[in-house]
C-alpha positions, 0 to 999 in steps of 0.5 A: 209233403209231396211238394216239399220233397219235389218231383225228383223223388217220384219213381226212385226205388230209394223212396216210396211215396203213397199219398193217403196210404198206410205202409207197414213193414212185415218181418215174418219168421218161418220154417224153410219149406216149400209154399210158405211164401205163397201161403203168406201172400194168399193171406195178404191178397185176401185182405187187399193188401198190396205188397210194394217190396219183399224178399225171402232169406233162408238160413239153416232150417228156417227162413225170413220173409220181409215185405213192405205193404200198403194197408187198405183203410179197413184193415187192422194191422194187429188182426192181419198179423195175428192171422199171419201167425196162424199160417202153416210154417210161420213161426212169428211176425214182427211189424212196424207201421209207417204213415204215407212215406218210407225211405227204406227198401230193406229191413233195419238193421241191415246185414251183409254176409251176416254182419251189421252194415251201413250204406254210404253214397259212392261219391262220399266214399271217394271224397273221404278217401280223397281228403285222407290222401290230401291230408295225411302222409302214407295215406295210400298205405293206410287205405290199402291196409284197411282194404286188406283187413276187410278182404281177410274178414270177408274171406273168413266169412265165406270160408265158414259159409261154403266149403269149396276149393280155393279157385272157386272161392276166388271166383266168388268175388264175382258175386261178392263185389256187385252184391255190396255195390262196389262194381262188377268184377271178373276173376281170371285165375290160371294155374301155371303148374307146380312151383315147389312141393307145397306151392303152386305158380299161378297168374291172377287178374281181377277186372273190375267194371264201374268201381265205386271208387271211380265215381265222379273222379278224374285222375292221372293215376289209379285211385282204387287203393282200398279195393286193391287192398281188399283183393290182396287180403281176400286172395292172400287168405284164400290161397294161404300165401302172401299176394299183392294186388297192383292196379294197372288200369283205372277208370278214373284215368280213362281206362275202360275198367280197373 
């Protein structure tokens, strides 16, 4: 099977190949307490189980530890799981066994910001948006509107997760955009003083490096219409006023950033 896959798969983090190894996904629900991951690892090490990938997520007072492991031939996965369930602060353990090959580097289903998510190649998204632009009138307006709706939804989720002043919620874009793989961005927000009783004058620039919409694209005009719509929706919701984002520079037309 390795020969069928080809050498290009070796060393890539999207695929894990281990000849003659039994792989298992472990999803371990815990209390969010100091030392629980260490105690879980101690059990795995005591059985010569090799962890290939793992992460811990905390929510409320509980946590979740997800790990992809290699099981030695002499280890019974059911017995291992039962022992893990006895670890202090472990609530439950779910598992799934794979034989020799695994594409995933995350659990299924995938959740981002608390909602179900799927993964697409950046080139495919660019091609899809290009086909929409070439096939439908007012396509840019449609893609911009889709981005706006997404931006508003993300802003609502963030608002429910953390209570901070609007300027800091805008800065959170610097964490959100790379988190979902859209690029790296810098938010430059400057207040220009009072504009009226309830409104404030400000200037805002969002500098985006390596936008996923410019992947393998060359153009004479900016192409990040969806991302501009996302910024429009997010910023408008956070500030409570209608704001429009306009892309003045774009990597697709040779600029250093968008």
